[in-house]
N, C-alpha and C positions, 0 to 999 in steps of 0.2 A: 749265485747270490743276487739278491733283490737290492736296487741302490737307495732303496727306503727305508731296508732294515740297517744299513750302512748307516745311514742319516740315525738312526734311532739307536742308535749304538751308542756313537760318538757323542749324540745328545744325551746320553745317562752318564756317558763318563765325564763328562762336564759337568753336569751338574754334582756327581760325585765330590769332586775338588771344590774347600773350601773356596770359598771367596776373597779376593784382598782388599778392600776400599779405601779410596781418600778420606780420614779421616776429617779433612777439612769439606769438602763435598760432595763426599758419597760417590764419586764415579768409581765404576771398577777398574781398578788398574791391570789385576790380573786370578786366572786361577791357581790354584795349587798351592804348598807347602814350601817355606821358605823357610830357609837356614839364615841367612843373611844377606836382604837385598837392601839397596839404598834405591830410590826410584821417584820421578820428577812425574807429578799428575798433569798428562799432557791440557788439560781443562782451566786449574785455578793456578798452577804452576808451583803448588807446595810438591818440596822434596819431604820427604821422608825415608827415614831407616828403619826396614821392617826385621824382625828376628822372631824363628818362629811361629811365625801368623799374625804375630801381631803388633803394630804402629810401635815401636820405641820414643822414634822424636818425629812429630806434629808438626808442618807449619813451621819449619825452624828456618826457612825461606821461600818466600811468595816472590813473585813474577821476577827472580835472581837478587833480589836484594833482602839482607837477612832481618830478623827481627831484633828491633833490641829489648 
């Protein structure tokens, strides 16, 4: 196999997975289908709880401080 073919196949697999983005700054956090996950955006610091690929709680905490 040629290395270029492997890269093309890998790219197709990545594109097939749905992107999960930060609801605050739109940075790509990961790709895939999440059942339940809590993730902190490295760019803006927003902590999000994602269930079934949808952000349930966005901006509950920014830069380590809870929003009131």
